[in-house]
C-alpha positions in Angstrom: 193.8 96.8 124.4 194.6 92.8 125.7 194.6 90.1 123.3 193.1 86.4 124.3 195.4 83.7 124.1 194.3 81.9 121.0 197.7 81.1 119.2 196.7 77.3 118.9 194.0 78.4 116.1 195.4 81.0 114.4 197.1 80.7 111.3 199.9 82.4 109.8 198.0 84.2 107.1 199.0 84.4 103.7 199.0 88.0 103.6 202.2 88.7 106.0 204.1 86.3 104.3 203.9 88.4 101.0 204.3 91.7 103.3 208.3 90.4 104.4 208.5 88.6 100.9 207.7 92.3 99.2 209.7 94.4 101.3 213.6 95.0 100.0 216.2 96.8 102.2 220.0 97.5 101.8 222.3 94.7 101.3 223.1 92.9 104.5 221.1 95.6 106.7 218.5 94.0 108.8 216.0 96.4 110.3 215.7 96.5 114.2 212.3 96.1 115.1 210.6 96.4 117.9 207.0 94.3 118.6 205.7 96.2 122.1 203.5 92.8 123.2 204.2 89.2 123.1 200.7 87.9 123.0 200.5 87.5 118.9 201.3 84.3 117.5 205.1 83.1 117.7 204.4 82.6 113.5 204.0 86.5 112.9 207.3 87.0 115.0 209.1 84.3 113.5 208.3 85.2 109.7 209.5 88.9 110.2 212.7 87.6 111.4 213.3 86.4 108.4 214.2 90.1 107.3 214.5 91.7 110.6 216.1 91.9 113.9 213.1 91.6 116.2 213.0 92.6 120.0 209.8 91.4 121.2 208.7 93.0 124.8 208.1 90.9 127.4 204.9 92.5 129.0 202.6 95.2 127.7 203.2 97.7 130.6 204.5 101.2 129.9 207.8 100.5 132.0 208.5 97.4 129.9 208.1 98.9 126.5 210.4 101.8 127.4 212.8 99.6 128.6 212.9 97.8 124.6 212.4 101.6 123.2 216.2 102.3 122.3 217.5 101.1 118.9 214.6 101.0 117.4 214.0 101.4 113.9 210.4 100.5 113.2 207.8 99.6 116.3 204.5 98.2 116.0 202.5 99.4 118.6 200.2 96.5 119.8 198.9 98.5 123.0 196.8 101.3 123.7 199.2 103.0 126.2 200.2 106.8 125.8 202.6 107.0 122.4 203.9 110.3 123.3 207.6 112.0 123.4 208.8 110.1 126.5 208.2 107.1 123.5 210.2 109.0 121.0 212.9 110.5 123.2 213.7 106.9 124.3 213.4 105.3 120.8 216.3 107.8 119.7 217.0 109.3 115.7 217.3 106.2 113.9 213.2 105.8 114.5 211.8 106.2 111.2 208.0 104.5 111.6 205.4 103.3 114.6 202.4 101.7 113.3 199.8 100.6 115.6 197.4 97.8 115.5 194.1 100.6 116.3 192.1 102.6 114.0 191.6 105.3 117.2 194.3 107.5 117.6 193.2 109.4 120.9 196.2 108.1 122.8 198.7 109.4 120.6 200.3 112.4 119.8 200.4 112.9 116.6 202.6 116.3 116.4 205.1 114.5 118.5 205.5 112.4 115.4 205.5 115.6 112.9 207.8 117.4 114.9 210.9 114.8 114.2 209.1 114.0 110.7 208.7 110.5 112.2 205.7 108.1 109.8 202.7 107.1 112.1 200.4 104.3 110.6 197.2 102.9 111.9 194.9 100.3 110.7 191.6 102.1 109.7 188.5 100.1 107.8 189.3 96.7 109.1 187.8 97.6 112.6 184.6 98.3 110.5 183.0 94.6 110.2 183.7 93.1 113.8 182.9 96.6 115.3 179.7 96.7 113.7 178.7 93.7 114.2 179.5 94.1 118.3 177.4 97.4 118.2 174.6 96.0 117.1 174.9 93.2 119.4 174.7 95.2 122.1 171.6 97.1 120.9 169.6 94.1 120.7 171.4 92.9 124.1 170.9 96.2 125.6 167.1 96.8 124.3 165.7 93.2 124.8 167.3 93.1 128.3 169.5 90.2 128.5 171.7 90.9 131.6 168.2 91.6 133.8 166.7 88.8 132.5 169.8 86.2 132.9 169.9 88.1 136.7 166.3 87.4 137.6 166.7 83.5 136.5 169.6 83.7 139.1 167.3 85.0 141.4 164.6 82.7 141.2 162.5 85.9 139.5 160.9 84.6 136.8 157.0 85.7 136.4 154.8 84.4 133.5 152.8 87.4 132.9 151.9 89.5 129.5 153.6 92.9 130.3 157.2 91.1 132.3 160.4 92.0 131.0 158.8 94.0 128.1 161.8 95.4 126.1 162.3 98.1 122.9 161.7 97.2 119.8 164.1 97.8 116.8 161.5 97.2 114.1 160.3 100.8 112.8 162.1 102.8 115.5 164.4 105.6 114.8 168.2 105.1 115.2 171.1 107.7 115.3 174.4 107.6 114.6 177.0 109.5 116.1 180.2 109.9 113.9 179.1 108.7 110.2 182.7 107.4 109.1 183.6 103.4 108.3 181.9 102.3 111.4 179.2 104.2 111.4 178.2 103.4 107.9 178.8 99.6 108.4 176.0 100.0 111.3 174.3 101.6 108.5 174.5 98.5 106.1 174.0 96.2 109.3 170.3 97.9 110.3 169.4 97.9 106.7 167.9 94.1 107.4 166.1 95.5 111.0 163.4 97.3 109.2 164.3 100.3 110.8 161.6 103.9 110.1 164.4 106.6 110.1 168.4 106.7 110.4 169.9 110.4 111.8 173.5 110.7 111.9 175.2 114.2 112.6 179.2 114.6 113.0 181.1 117.7 112.1 180.4 117.4 108.4 177.5 115.9 106.4 178.9 112.5 104.3 178.1 112.3 100.6 177.6 108.4 101.7 174.4 109.3 103.7 172.4 109.2 100.8 172.9 105.0 100.1 170.8 105.1 103.7 168.9 107.6 103.0 170.5 108.6 106.4 169.2 112.4 107.2 172.1 114.6 109.0 170.4 116.4 111.8 172.2 118.5 115.0 173.3 116.8 118.0 170.2 118.2 120.3 167.8 116.8 117.4 169.5 113.7 117.1 169.5 113.1 121.1 165.8 113.9 121.2 164.3 112.1 118.3 166.7 109.0 118.6 164.8 105.2 119.8 168.8 104.1 119.7 172.1 106.0 119.5 175.3 104.5 118.7 178.0 106.5 119.6 181.1 105.6 117.0 182.8 109.1 116.4 186.7 109.8 117.9 187.5 111.3 121.3 189.1 114.4 121.0 188.1 118.0 122.9 185.0 118.4 121.4 184.3 115.0 122.0 185.1 114.4 125.3 181.9 113.9 127.9 179.5 114.9 125.0 176.8 112.5 126.8 176.9 114.1 130.5 173.5 114.9 132.3 172.7 117.6 129.8 172.4 114.8 127.0 170.7 111.9 128.7 167.7 114.6 129.8 167.2 115.3 126.4 166.9 111.8 125.3 163.8 109.7 125.7 162.9 108.1 128.5 162.6 104.7 126.1 166.3 105.1 124.3 169.0 103.0 124.5 172.7 104.3 124.2 175.2 102.0 122.9 179.0 102.8 123.0 181.4 101.4 120.8 184.1 104.2 120.4 185.8 105.4 123.7 184.8 106.0 127.2 186.1 109.5 127.4 182.6 110.2 124.9 180.6 109.2 128.2 180.4 110.6 131.5 180.2 107.5 133.1 179.0 109.0 136.5 175.9 110.7 134.8 175.3 107.9 132.5 174.9 105.5 136.2 172.3 108.2 137.1 170.9 108.3 134.3 170.0 104.6 134.5 169.2 104.4 137.5 166.3 107.1 137.5 165.3 106.1 134.3 166.0 108.9 132.5 167.0 106.7 129.7 165.8 102.9 129.2 169.1 100.9 128.5 172.6 101.6 127.3 175.4 98.9 126.0 179.0 99.6 126.7 182.1 97.5 124.6 184.3 101.1 126.3 184.0 102.7 129.3 186.3 104.4 132.0 188.5 103.1 133.1 190.0 100.0 131.3 190.5 98.0 133.1 187.3 98.6 134.9 187.3 97.7 138.4 184.2 94.9 139.6 183.3 97.5 142.4 182.5 100.4 139.4 178.6 101.3 140.1 178.5 100.5 136.4 178.2 97.1 136.9 175.7 97.2 139.4 173.1 98.1 136.6 170.7 95.6 135.4 169.9 97.5 132.5 173.5 98.4 130.9 175.2 95.8 129.3 178.9 96.0 129.8 181.4 94.0 127.9 185.8 94.8 127.9 186.4 96.3 125.2 185.6 93.2 122.5 184.9 94.8 119.5 188.3 93.7 117.3 188.7 90.8 119.4 188.0 88.2 116.8 190.8 86.1 114.7 190.3 87.8 111.8 190.5 90.9 113.0 193.8 90.1 114.5 195.2 88.7 111.5 194.3 91.3 109.3 195.7 94.2 111.9 198.7 92.5 112.9 199.4 92.4 109.1 198.7 96.2 107.9 201.1 97.2 111.0 203.7 95.2 109.6 203.2 96.3 106.5 202.7 99.8 107.7 206.2 99.7 108.9 208.3 97.7 106.6 206.9 99.6 103.8 208.7 102.5 105.6 211.8 101.2 106.2 212.2 99.4 103.1 211.9 103.1 101.7 208.5 103.6 100.7 205.7 105.0 103.1 203.1 103.8 105.2 200.3 101.9 103.6 197.6 103.4 105.9 198.9 106.7 106.8 197.5 108.1 110.0 199.8 111.9 109.6 
């Protein structure tokens, strides 16, 4: 995860002010708090320093974070770097709580936290709206061939003929969502304005909330075979690792569009490249990929029918404010003797 340098445009939210004011620590005790990335507004850090001794990691690579970890009682983990035994061992026995700035926790060794009885918080729900927005944006961009169209203009390859650059219709289509949690349901809510024909979903269990969207629970294979658009919004687990592989792509319609806003590892990327090259599927839109950062010469970048953006799902001003405030509340609440507001374990 990387934040854009937008410090001058972000104002200190009242929520963070309230979080600090409501945190009461033992007399004369200022908890040692580590913030693992300096790319947040200075005003946020200064607010935390009213009641805590705050160390801000000067960089965001793993070595710099590990050097800053010893002695911390609470950590605001602002990167997607591996959060595991190595970090917890270096921190020491005084570490009480860590909160990430993400909803997905595939980079966290939760068992290491359970073993040490260290509180672990995250920031669910706040990501639902911005990620759903970018998912729908990728759907339209991929279906209507935005990237390919731009390349046609740059290459002076504009044809004024009726069948030139035909895309896929959203209206009346069948949409499949893999993972019908908060983000999946928010996407479903966005799609209500598109007059789609059917809404399918799949996952580990049926969701009672699906009824309000008239969403049908189907098997993964049926979703692949019947969907015109497929949104991937499930967590990355052992079961979902490379869930979308060459066999999965062969079951999809040649007119289908796949959108991944979850984790790159859910898709077998070389298999996706092949499926897009051969016309096994029509197009794809990716906010996540493997690896991240993606090298500019990666084969996926050479495809005209693949929209790729650099993990921008939560990259809005309000999202940054909300996630930072929630992560701070998770940590300060535990340090003040309470519980994480949004516990992961």
